[in-house]
C-alpha positions as CSV (number, residue, x, y, z in Angstrom):
1,M,0.2,0.1,0.1
2,R,1.0,3.5,-0.6
3,A,1.1,6.0,2.3
4,G,2.4,9.5,1.2
5,R,5.9,9.0,0.2
6,F,6.0,5.5,1.2
7,E,5.2,2.4,-0.4
8,L,4.7,-0.2,2.2
9,E,5.2,-3.8,1.6
10,N,2.0,-4.7,3.2
11,P,-0.8,-2.9,5.2
12,L,0.2,-4.2,8.8
13,A,1.7,-1.5,11.2
14,L,2.6,-1.8,15.1
15,A,1.2,0.9,16.7
16,P,2.8,3.3,19.1
17,M,2.7,2.2,22.7
18,C,4.4,3.8,25.9
19,G,6.8,1.2,27.5
20,V,6.3,-1.3,24.7
21,T,7.2,-0.1,21.0
22,D,10.9,0.3,21.8
23,L,13.7,-0.7,19.4
24,P,13.7,-4.5,20.5
25,M,9.9,-4.7,20.2
26,R,10.2,-3.2,16.7
27,R,12.9,-5.6,15.4
28,L,10.8,-8.5,16.7
29,A,7.7,-7.2,15.1
30,R,9.2,-6.4,11.5
31,R,10.7,-10.1,11.5
32,H,7.1,-11.4,12.1
33,G,6.0,-9.2,9.3
34,A,5.0,-5.5,10.1
35,A,5.7,-3.2,7.5
36,L,5.5,0.0,9.8
37,C,6.5,0.6,13.1
38,F,6.2,3.7,15.5
39,T,8.3,4.8,18.4
40,Q,6.4,5.2,21.9
41,M,4.9,8.7,22.3
42,I,7.5,11.4,22.5
43,S,6.8,14.9,24.3
44,A,7.5,17.7,22.2
45,D,7.8,19.8,24.9
46,G,10.3,17.3,26.8
47,L,12.4,17.0,23.6
48,L,12.9,20.8,23.2
49,Q,13.6,21.2,26.8
50,G,16.6,18.4,26.5
51,S,15.2,15.5,28.2
52,E,17.7,12.6,28.3
53,K,15.2,10.0,27.7
54,T,14.5,11.4,24.4
55,E,17.6,9.8,22.8
56,E,16.7,6.6,24.3
57,L,13.3,6.8,22.8
58,L,14.5,7.6,19.4
59,A,17.3,4.7,19.1
60,T,16.9,2.8,16.1
61,D,19.3,1.1,13.4
62,P,19.5,0.6,9.6
63,G,16.9,-2.2,9.6
64,D,14.5,-0.3,11.7
65,R,12.4,0.5,8.4
66,V,9.7,2.1,7.4
67,L,9.8,3.9,11.1
68,G,7.2,6.3,12.4
69,V,8.0,8.7,15.1
70,Q,4.9,9.8,17.2
71,I,5.0,13.1,19.2
72,F,2.6,14.7,21.4
73,G,1.8,18.3,22.8
74,G,-0.4,21.3,22.2
75,R,1.3,24.1,21.1
76,P,1.7,24.2,17.3
77,E,5.4,26.1,17.4
78,F,6.5,23.4,19.8
79,L,5.0,20.7,17.7
80,A,6.6,22.0,14.5
81,E,10.3,22.6,16.2
82,A,10.1,19.0,17.5
83,A,9.2,17.6,14.4
84,R,12.2,19.5,12.4
85,R,14.8,18.4,15.1
86,I,13.6,14.7,15.0
87,C,14.2,14.7,11.3
88,G,17.1,16.7,11.2
89,E,18.8,15.5,14.2
90,W,17.9,12.0,14.0
91,G,16.8,11.3,10.3
92,A,13.4,10.5,10.9
93,E,11.2,10.5,7.8
94,W,7.6,9.8,9.3
95,I,6.0,12.0,12.1
96,D,2.9,11.3,13.8
97,L,0.7,13.4,15.8
98,N,-0.8,11.9,18.9
99,M,-4.6,12.8,19.2
100,G,-5.8,9.9,20.8
101,C,-4.0,9.2,24.2
102,P,-6.9,9.1,26.9
103,V,-4.5,9.5,29.9
104,K,-5.5,12.2,32.3
105,K,-2.2,13.6,32.4
106,V,-2.0,14.0,28.7
107,A,-5.7,14.6,27.6
108,C,-6.6,17.3,30.3
109,H,-3.6,19.3,29.1
110,E,-4.5,20.0,25.5
111,A,-2.7,17.3,24.1
112,G,-3.4,13.6,23.2
113,S,-7.4,13.2,22.8
114,G,-7.7,16.3,24.6
115,L,-7.0,18.1,21.3
116,L,-10.3,16.7,19.9
117,K,-12.1,19.5,22.2
118,D,-10.5,22.4,20.3
119,L,-10.6,21.7,16.6
120,P,-9.5,25.6,15.6
121,L,-6.0,24.5,17.6
122,V,-5.7,21.5,15.6
123,A,-6.3,23.1,12.6
124,R,-3.2,25.5,13.6
125,I,-1.2,22.4,14.7
126,W,-1.5,20.7,11.4
127,E,-0.7,23.7,9.6
128,A,2.4,24.1,11.5
129,M,3.5,20.7,11.3
130,R,2.7,20.5,7.6
131,K,5.0,23.3,6.8
132,A,7.9,21.9,9.1
133,L,7.5,18.2,7.2
134,S,7.7,19.6,3.5
135,G,10.0,16.4,2.6
136,Q,8.4,13.9,5.3
137,N,5.4,12.2,6.0
138,F,3.1,13.8,8.3
139,S,0.2,11.6,9.8
140,V,-2.1,11.7,13.1
141,K,-3.8,9.1,15.1
142,V,-7.1,10.1,16.5
143,R,-10.2,9.1,18.2
144,S,-13.7,9.4,17.4
145,G,-14.3,12.5,19.7
146,W,-14.0,13.5,23.4
147,D,-17.6,11.6,24.4
148,A,-20.5,10.3,22.3
149,N,-21.9,13.8,22.4
150,S,-19.0,15.2,20.5
151,L,-18.1,12.7,17.7
152,V,-15.5,14.7,15.1
153,V,-15.2,12.1,12.4
154,D,-16.7,14.4,9.6
155,E,-14.8,17.7,10.9
156,I,-11.3,15.7,11.2
157,A,-12.0,14.4,7.5
158,R,-12.5,17.8,6.0
159,M,-9.6,19.3,8.1
160,A,-7.3,16.3,6.6
161,D,-8.0,16.7,3.3
162,G,-7.4,20.5,3.2
163,C,-4.2,19.9,5.1
164,G,-2.8,17.3,2.9
165,L,-2.1,14.7,5.6
166,D,0.0,11.7,4.3
167,A,-2.3,9.5,6.4
168,I,-4.5,9.1,9.4
169,T,-5.5,6.5,11.8
170,L,-8.6,6.4,13.7
171,H,-9.4,4.4,16.9
172,P,-13.2,4.6,17.0
173,R,-13.7,5.0,20.6
174,T,-14.2,8.2,22.4
175,R,-11.9,9.4,24.9
176,A,-14.5,9.0,27.7
177,Q,-14.8,5.4,26.8
178,G,-10.9,4.9,27.3
179,Y,-10.5,1.3,26.2
180,S,-14.1,-0.3,27.5
181,G,-16.8,-1.0,25.3
182,E,-16.7,-2.0,21.5
183,A,-14.7,0.0,18.9
184,D,-17.1,1.3,16.2
185,W,-15.4,0.0,13.0
186,S,-18.3,1.7,11.0
187,L,-16.7,4.7,11.6
188,I,-13.3,3.9,9.9
189,G,-15.6,2.7,7.2
190,K,-17.1,6.6,7.2
191,L,-13.5,8.0,7.5
192,K,-12.2,6.1,4.5
193,A,-15.4,7.1,2.1
194,L,-14.6,10.8,2.9
195,L,-10.9,10.6,2.4
196,P,-10.4,8.5,-0.6
197,R,-7.1,9.7,-1.7
198,T,-5.2,9.5,1.8
199,A,-4.1,6.3,3.6
200,V,-6.4,5.5,6.5
201,F,-5.6,3.2,8.8
202,G,-7.9,1.6,11.5
203,S,-7.5,0.7,15.3
204,G,-9.4,-0.9,17.9
205,D,-10.2,-4.1,19.1
206,L,-7.6,-5.8,16.7
207,L,-6.8,-8.5,19.0
208,S,-6.4,-11.1,17.1
209,P,-4.8,-12.0,13.4
210,E,-8.5,-12.4,12.0
211,A,-9.5,-9.0,13.3
212,G,-7.2,-6.9,11.2
213,P,-8.3,-8.4,7.7
214,A,-11.6,-8.4,8.8
215,M,-11.6,-4.8,9.8
216,M,-10.0,-3.8,6.5
217,A,-12.8,-5.9,4.6
218,R,-15.6,-4.3,6.4
219,T,-14.5,-0.6,6.4
220,G,-12.4,-0.4,3.1
221,A,-9.2,0.8,5.4
222,D,-6.0,0.7,3.6
223,G,-4.1,-1.0,6.7
224,C,-4.4,-1.7,10.4
225,Y,-2.5,-0.8,13.5
226,F,-2.0,-3.6,15.9
227,A,-1.5,-2.4,19.3
228,R,-2.6,-4.5,22.5
229,G,-2.9,-7.3,20.2
230,A,0.7,-7.3,19.4
231,T,2.1,-6.9,22.8
232,G,3.8,-10.4,23.7
233,N,2.4,-11.8,20.3
234,P,4.5,-10.7,17.2
235,W,2.8,-13.5,15.5
236,I,0.0,-11.6,15.2
237,F,1.7,-10.0,12.1
238,S,2.5,-13.1,10.4
239,R,-0.8,-14.8,10.9
240,A,-2.6,-11.9,9.7
241,L,-0.5,-11.5,6.5
242,A,-1.0,-15.0,5.8
243,L,-4.9,-14.5,6.0
244,L,-4.5,-11.2,3.9
245,E,-2.4,-12.9,1.1
246,G,-5.2,-15.9,1.0
247,R,-3.0,-18.3,2.8
248,P,-4.1,-20.8,5.6
249,D,-3.3,-19.2,9.3
250,P,-0.3,-20.9,10.3
251,G,-1.7,-20.9,14.0
252,P,-0.1,-20.2,17.3
253,P,3.3,-21.1,17.6
254,A,4.8,-24.4,19.0
255,P,6.2,-24.3,22.5
256,E,9.8,-24.3,21.3
257,E,9.2,-21.2,19.0
258,R,7.5,-19.3,21.9
259,Y,10.3,-20.0,24.1
260,S,12.9,-18.9,21.7
261,T,11.1,-15.9,20.9
262,I,10.5,-14.9,24.4
263,V,14.1,-15.3,25.5
264,G,15.2,-14.1,22.5
265,H,13.4,-10.9,23.2
266,L,14.6,-10.5,26.7
267,R,18.2,-11.0,25.7
268,E,17.7,-7.9,23.1
269,M,16.3,-5.7,25.8
270,S,19.1,-7.0,28.2
271,A,21.6,-5.8,25.4
272,F,19.8,-2.4,25.3
273,Y,18.8,-1.5,28.7
274,G,21.3,-3.8,30.8
275,E,20.1,-6.9,32.3
276,E,18.4,-5.6,35.7
277,R,16.3,-3.0,34.0
278,A,15.5,-5.1,31.0
279,V,14.0,-8.1,33.5
280,K,11.6,-5.6,35.3
281,M,10.5,-3.9,31.8
282,F,9.9,-7.1,30.1
283,R,7.1,-8.0,32.6
284,T,4.7,-6.3,30.3
285,H,5.5,-8.0,27.6
286,L,5.4,-11.5,29.4
287,S,2.0,-10.8,30.3
288,G,1.1,-10.9,26.7
289,Y,3.2,-14.0,25.9
290,L,1.9,-16.3,28.5
291,K,-1.9,-14.9,27.8
292,G,-4.4,-17.8,27.3
293,L,-1.9,-20.6,28.5
294,P,-2.8,-23.0,31.3
295,R,-1.5,-21.9,34.8
296,A,-0.3,-18.5,33.2
297,A,-1.4,-16.3,36.4
298,E,0.6,-18.4,38.6
299,M,3.6,-18.3,36.1
300,R,3.5,-14.6,35.9
301,H,3.5,-14.3,39.8
302,R,6.8,-16.6,39.8
303,I,8.7,-14.7,37.1
304,F,7.6,-11.3,38.5
305,S,10.0,-12.1,41.5
306,L,13.0,-13.0,39.5
307,C,15.6,-10.7,38.8
308,S,17.9,-12.2,36.2
309,E,17.6,-13.2,32.4
310,R,18.9,-16.8,33.7
311,E,16.2,-17.3,35.8
312,V,13.4,-16.1,33.9
313,A,14.7,-18.5,31.1
314,Q,15.0,-21.2,33.4
315,A,11.7,-20.9,34.9
316,L,10.1,-20.5,31.4
317,A,11.9,-23.5,29.9
318,A,10.4,-25.6,32.8
319,F,7.1,-24.1,32.1
320,L,6.9,-24.3,28.3
321,L,9.0,-27.2,27.7
322,P,8.4,-29.4,30.9
323,K,9.5,-32.8,29.1
324,S,13.0,-31.7,28.3
325,P,13.6,-28.0,29.2
326,D,17.5,-28.6,29.9
327,A,18.3,-30.1,26.3
328,F,16.4,-27.4,24.6
329,A,18.1,-24.6,26.6
330,A,21.4,-26.0,25.8
331,K,20.5,-26.6,22.1
332,E,19.3,-22.8,22.0
333,F,21.6,-21.0,23.8
334,G,24.6,-23.3,24.5
335,P,25.7,-25.9,27.0
336,A,26.8,-23.1,29.6
337,A,23.5,-21.3,29.1
338,F,22.2,-22.8,32.4
339,P,25.0,-23.9,34.7
340,A,24.5,-26.1,37.6
341,A,23.2,-23.9,40.6
């Protein structure tokens, strides 16, 4: 599919998620088929004030393409300058504006979904950012409105057509809904009908491989953003892609593949953050990896008390590969991977 200046290999994207879509996660999603990945949400104000965390959030490598950088804020000049700096200093080619975050500390300060209450301000922000991004992609991710009485899909479509957005993603829930209730996919279809020349991505309730293709078929959307459904589940991309291409769903991974993927992900995070920090941060991913498995809650409780990569890998081998945990670990990670205690 084409989205502005990019021809994407497929219509599957990893949505920006705080604490989740770092470089190790993006690498993993790409290996399983994601054609577009986004960084975690970055504060425009924080970047311009020299936040030390920004460089870590923007870390990338040559294989991390196509990459979108998502920023948030509420001041047109700050957002435009942040976009310029990210493109100039970090070489970004795609900037996405967050207009969907429902978290109170963001939404109640004229940022994230809070922007939906002030569309004249949004128009000024879009104009400033579009001018700042003359050679890069500019997209937005929005919710359907602040609440059920203030849906803004029609107005957003008119503004997008006039501004020249390269892509727009709609999560068809209101800010008041948070993540409760059902996403109203019909609003994605409505947005696409209003923006036939703009790449429209759909989001919301894409928690299974079947959901992405189903949403696209029902709405006419050009692509889909996997968010919560991809946390601890990179196979959602390869399985959804198979369905989109008319191939059989390969199904969930075998225990050996699940184990290799989980431990490989943890090792990449350890290399990136350091082992102690990575083991703690990995708990978010681990909940997704174990979801739906027998005794998953018990296993999560046990692993969350562990402090080293070795301990986590040992516990997972015993849980996922009970017949031959030591043999498989030695094959996968070397004979010395788990020396005797």
